[in-house]
N, C-alpha and C positions, 0 to 999 in steps of 0.2 A: 582771720586770714580769708581773703577773697579767693574763690575758686576760678581760676583762669582757664580751666579745661573745657572744651566744649565737646569732647567725645564721652560717651556713655556706653559704647559698644566695642567690644575687643575682640579680634579675630586671633587665635593662637598663633597662626602663621606669620603675623605681623609683630610678635613680641621676641625680643632678643632673649636667647638663652643664656644661662650663667651656671657655674658650679657653686652651689652653696658651701660655706665653711663648715668644718667638722663633719663632712659627708664624703663618701667615695662612691664612684660609679653612678653619680647622680647629676642629672640637668634638670634645672628648674626653669620655668617662665613665669615671671610676676604678671598675671592677668589682670587682677584688679588691686589698685593701691594708689598711693599719691601721684606716681609718675604717669599712670595710665589714664585714670578717670578723676583723680583728684580726691579719692577716698581718703578720709582722716581717721576713721574709727575701725576700719576693718580692711584685711588684706587677703587676697586669694592667689595661691600659686599652684601651678601644675608641676608636679615632680614625675620624673621617668627615671627608675632606678633598675640596674641590671642585677642579675642573680648574685647573691652573696655579698652585696653591697648596701649601702644606705646610711643612716645616721649613726655616728659613733655617739657615746655617752656625751650628752650635752644638755643644756637647759636654756630657757629664754627669760631673762629678768624682767619680770612685770608684764609678760605676754602669755596669753593663754593660746593654745594650738589645738585645732581639730584636723584629723586626717580622714579623708573619705575615699575608699578604695574604688577605682574605676575598673582596672584590669590587673590581673596577675594576683599572686599571693605574697604575703609578708608576715613577719612576725615583729610585734611591737611590745616593748617593756616599759613599765613605768611603775614606781613605788612598790616594787617586789611582784607586781602581777605582769604576767606574760600571756599574749594571745595570738593566735594565727588569724589573720585577716584575709578575706577574698572580696570580690566585687560586691558592692552594696554594704559592706561593714565599715564601721568607723571607730575612731578612738579619740580620747581626750587627754592632753597633757597639760596639766595645770601650770600657771605661771611658776618659774623658779624651780620646777620639779625635773630633775634628770630623767632622760628618757633615751631609748634607742628604737630604731626602725630599720629592719633588714629585709631585703627582698629574697624570696625563697623559690619562686617559680621560674622556669626556664624562659618563659616570656617576660619581657620588662613589666615591672610593676608601673601603672599609670595612677597617680594618687593626687587628688585635690587637697591642698593644705590651707587652711584658714587661720589667720592670726588675728587677734584682738587684743590691744591696738596694733597697727601695722608694725611689722618687724623692721622693714626697711633696711635689712643688713646691707653694708658696703659689698659689692659683689664683682667678680671678675667675669667678663664675657667669655662664653664657652668658645673654644677654638674648633 
């Protein structure tokens, strides 16, 4: 597959937001992926999650996920393990492993999410 993209740099302000499936109070922006830079093996999303909201129990078939916290605090749970995360902390969700992620700080959580291979879920544009 030939890469027809000529952009390698992405500005957050130029990326359309969307609401991911199986999440509440969450707005994502797909920064790095097939649509933005033609990436085929990795995807990076910025998520903004409001207090008491986040990912309901779900998994990603065949896709590994990493969450890196930029701002705020959250609780993540996977495989019976639970941890509070703050800026600079990260977590790993193995492929096919059910997990949750819930914002617990008054300030919104800003989290970088990396998927390998790309998730490329069908998404609805945020209103």
